C-alpha positions, 0 to 999 in steps of 0.5 A: 089818336081818336075819330068820331062821327055823329048824327041825329033824327026826329021822327015819331017812329022809332025805327024810322028815326034810327034808319035816318040816324044810320044814314048820317053816320056812314062811313064810320070811322075805322076801328069804331068801338064806342057809341054815345046815344041820347033819345027824348023821353018819347023813345024811353021805353023802346031805347034798348031796342033802338040801341040793338038795331044801332048796335047790329048795324054798326057793329059797335058793341059798347054804348052809353046813354040815357033819355031827356026831355030834349037832345042836342047834336051838331048845330041842332037840338030837338026838344019835347019831340021824339029824336035821337042823337048819336055819336060814335067814336074809335078809341085806342084799345082799352082806353075807356071802361063803362060802368053802370048799376052805382046805386047804394055805395062804392063797394061794387064799383071798386071791385069791378073797376078798381084794377083798371083805374089803378092802371089807366089812371083816367083823367075824364069820365062821363056820367048818367044819374037817375034823379029819383035815387036820394043817394045821387048827390052823395054818389056823384061826390064819392065818385069824384072823390075816388077817381083821379079825373074830371067828370061831366054828365047829367041827370036823366029827364023823363015823363016814363022810364028813366032808362040808361044804356051802359055796355054791350047788353040789351037792357036799360038800367034805372035807378043808379048811376052809369057811364064811361071812364077815359084813360089819362092819354085821352085828351079832353077840355071842359067848360060850364056856363051858368044859366042865371044872373045875380040880382044882388051881392053875396051875403052870409046866412046867419040862421038856417035849418035844413033847407030854410034860410031864416036870416041873412047877415041878421036880418030875415031872408025875405027882406034881403030878397026884397031889397035886391029886388028893389035895388036891381029893378028886377020883376019878382019871376024866375027867382033862384038862390046861388050857393057859393062853392066853398074853396072856389077861386072863380066865384062858382056857385050852384043854383037851387030853386026858391021853393017857398017863402014865409012872409010872416016869418021872413023865411025863405025856402030852397031846394038844398040844404043850407047852413049858417055861414054859408054864402047865398046870392039871390039871382034870376033866370035871364036869356041875355046874360046866359047867352053871354056867359055861354059866349064867354065859356066858348071863348075861353075853350077856343083860345085853348085849342089850336085845332077844331075839336075831334067831338064834343059832348053838351049837357044842358038843363031842362030849363034852358033850351027853348025855355030860356032862349028864343029857339030849341037849337039856340045853344047847339048853333052858338057851339057850332058858331064859335068852335066849328061843325064837329060831331056833337051829341048830348041831352037836356037833363034835370041836372048837370054834372061838372067836376064833383058837383050837381049844378042846375041851369047850367050847360056843360061842354066837353071837347075831345082832342 
């Protein structure tokens, strides 16, 4: 059985933000032993010292977290202003394992955590990754292949330090992946909500090179994009490309930026590698359909539950929040409205992790029983 408490605060002064957050954490659950901390990037440089204060005041030694352009909390979010969101849990002894420093390969990870993984068979994990590391997408896939569990998380978003907190140390890591794994008897339910809606059908790429789509079903890619815009009546703004997830039986897709158009040759450049035979769909960011999809995801999670969640983690894209919806707290308010006011924390990152994949423009929610 696990118990959680969460608190949050916004203040220009980091120490005052910690003081206000601590006031909302009392009383701590008995046996509190794991803390999550997310800060907006204003506090990136001082994050280690802020966590040090949290550690000293609560007696909780083990912490994980990172920074984003915004943070989420119970029924509230703070975007592009100094803020903290903290959650503390009391979990069974030896039911979680914190890791860090995953930058180049899996050797060190296997050496340090392989025995625990073999014994505990983790069913769930939370990851924070540095988007500046070119190996991050490959490492996410390798970690997912290595572990018998479902992974969620996000990519750090910062205009200064890309700080990550992992463990009982007093420093902040950068450059790799850190996080926490939970043993198989820690029950968690997860959901993913897309932030873009298709403006046309899924089609097969017939010619591509690296990140450039040259033709789709034998016709220039730009010609197909124009056809979808005309038939949908959509304006050519906030456009993206969705790559179909191979083997998915739910129509899952990965949204990537449309980064360039060559009108003379009819080519389209996207923010990912693409090959002939891949299926793609042109789409756009749409607040109405994104809100409807979030409602559907919350409805599915609610239908699977017999009681309110013990706690939750929400990882959303920096392009969502006030950049997509009416206000900075819309998503957090929708979660609380559908599932109740339970302890929640999370951040707005440069990408979201769900299962074995890096997503964009999505919201990823994990609920502890």
